[in-house]
Structure formats: structure tokens, C-alpha cells
C-alpha positions in Angstrom: -7.1 6.1 10.6 -5.2 7.5 13.6 -2.7 9.6 12.5 0.2 7.6 13.3 -1.4 4.5 11.8 -1.6 7.1 8.6 2.1 7.6 8.9 2.9 3.8 9.7 0.8 2.6 6.7 2.6 5.7 4.0 5.6 4.6 5.0 4.7 0.7 4.2 3.7 2.0 0.7 7.0 3.5 0.2 9.2 0.7 1.3 7.4 -1.6 -0.8 7.5 0.3 -4.4 11.0 1.0 -3.2 11.9 -3.5 -2.6 9.4 -3.8 -5.7 11.4 -1.3 -7.6 14.7 -2.9 -7.0 13.1 -6.4 -7.6 11.6 -5.2 -11.2 15.3 -3.4 -12.1 17.1 -6.4 -11.5 14.8 -9.4 -13.0 13.6 -10.9 -10.1 10.5 -12.1 -11.3 9.4 -14.3 -8.5 9.8 -11.3 -5.5 8.6 -8.4 -7.7 5.3 -10.3 -7.9 5.4 -10.7 -4.4 6.0 -7.1 -3.5 3.5 -6.1 -6.2 1.0 -8.5 -4.7 1.2 -6.9 -1.0 1.5 -2.8 -2.8 -1.5 -3.5 -4.4 -3.2 -5.1 -1.4 -2.6 -1.8 1.0 -3.5 0.7 -2.2 -7.0 -1.4 -2.1 -6.9 -1.3 1.8 -6.6 2.2 1.4 -9.1 2.6 -1.3 -11.6 0.5 1.0 -11.0 2.3 4.4 -11.6 5.8 2.3 -14.5 4.6 1.1 -16.0 3.6 4.7 -15.0 6.9 5.5 -16.9 8.7 2.8 -19.5 6.5 3.8 -20.0 7.2 7.8 -19.0 11.0 7.3 -21.7 13.6 9.2 -24.1 15.4 6.5 
């Protein structure tokens, strides 16, 4: 990823984590499940991008 895209990606992860924490601490279970899904989707996407980049590095 380009550095700026990476920073925006990480800011999004922090925002989703903060919203997940807020929703879970106030017992709002529907938003908690929604933000957990969004955060999990970002983590899986980051794993796939990292794996793709590692496989395509010149040796």
C-alpha cells in the first residue's frame, strides 16, 4: 500500500475499534456486532494484502 493509504487504513481501524469499545461498554449489542464485523473485515483485508505483498516480493 502507498503510505498515505496505509495511514488512512490505520485511522479507520482505530475509529472502528473505538466505536466497538464504546458500543460494547454501553451494552448496545447490535452496533457492537456491526462494528466487530467491520473491524474484522479490515483485519482480514490487511492480512490478505500483506500475504499478497510477501508472495510477490522479488527474491
